[in-house]
N, C-alpha and C positions, 0 to 999 in steps of 0.2 A: 768539539765544536766546529765541524766542517760546515754547519749551516750559516755560520756569520758572514762568510763572504758571499753567500748566496743572498742573505737578507741585505746586506749593502747594496748588491746589484740590483735588487728589486725597489729599495728606496730611491737609489739614484734614478731609476726609470720613471717611477712615480713622481718625483720632484721636478723632473724635465718637463712634464706635462703641466706644471703649474706655472709657467712662464706666461708673462702678459702677452696677450695677442695684439695684433694691430687694431687701433681704435676706430670705431665704427665711425664716428664724427670726426671731421677735421678738426686741427686745433684752433682755438679762437685766436684771431688776429686782431689787432688794434682793441678799442674800447668796446667791451661786451655790451650788447643792446638788451636792455631790460624794460619790463613794462613800466609805465609811469601813470596811466589813468587809476582812478580807484576801481576796485572791482565791480561795483555797481554801475560803473560806466562802460564796461568792457560788454561786447556783444556776446550772446552765447554762441557757441560754434554751430555752423549749419551742419545738420545731421548727415551722415554719409548715406548714399544710397547704393545699394548692391554691395559687392565685394572687391577688395584690392588684393593683389599679389605682392608682397614685398619679399626682400631677400633678409633672411635671419640666420647667422651662423652660416652662411655660404648656401642655404637652402631656400626654395621658394615657400613662403608660408602665406596661406589665404587669411585675410583679417577682415574685420567688419568696419573698421574705421581707421584712418591714418589721421593723426593729430598734428597739425601745422600751425605756426603763428602763436597767437595769444593763448596761452595755457592758464586758465582760471575757471569759468563758469562753463560747464558741460555736464553731460551725462554718458557715461560710458558703459556698455554691455557687450557680451560676446568676446571678440578678440580685438583688441586695440592696439596698434603701433604708434608709439611717440616718437616722431621724426626728429633729426637733428636741428632743424629749424625753428624750434618753439622758442617762445620768449615767456619768460617767468618774471615775477618781482625780485629785486635783489634781496639780498639776506646779510645780516651782519654777524650774528652770533650763532645762530642755528639755521639750518636749512628748512624754515617753515614758510616757504615762498607761496605755499597755497593755503595759508592759515585762513584768510577772509574770502576766500573764494568759494563758490557754490560749485564744487565739483562732486558729482554722485557718482559712485563706481558700483555696479550691481554685483552682489555675492556671486562668485563664480567666474567673473571677468578674469581674463588673462590680460595683462598689459606687458607688451614688450617695449622696453625704453632704450633708444639708441644711444644716449649719453652715457647709459651704464653697461655698453656693450651688448646691446639686445638681449639683456637679462629678462627674462619672463617673471612677473610679479603676479601672485594669486590673491594677495590680502589687502590690494587697495593701495594707497599712498600715505599712510598715517605718519609716516617719518617726515612728510613735508606739509601735513595739514595740522599735526599735533592732536588729532583725534584718533583715537584707537578703535577700529571697527568692531561692532558687537558680533559675536558668532552666532 
């Protein structure tokens, strides 16, 4: 059974890499600011022109759009970065804060979300809209 100490050493090494990193977004202080207008009264975001470079995981990443401010009615394609300063609708029981919004995300789009520590999402935002994407 000489492999048991080696197994524990490998497990300890792997678990050390699972520690939570420093959050990308600063902690919310004071009262969180949420959207208050109905979705049909919110302006559609202005389309981005060109490309932007943002830092994701400590590395520069070229993206097609950076989303700031009201997060509701929009069309995303390519590589999108959702910044820390977005505003969404409040939720009470489930995080469906995009449920009545007209947010279209093209198949194949990659969405990096700052509030989720810059995690990349490839299948849209169904956990926030309540709509499961069609493959």
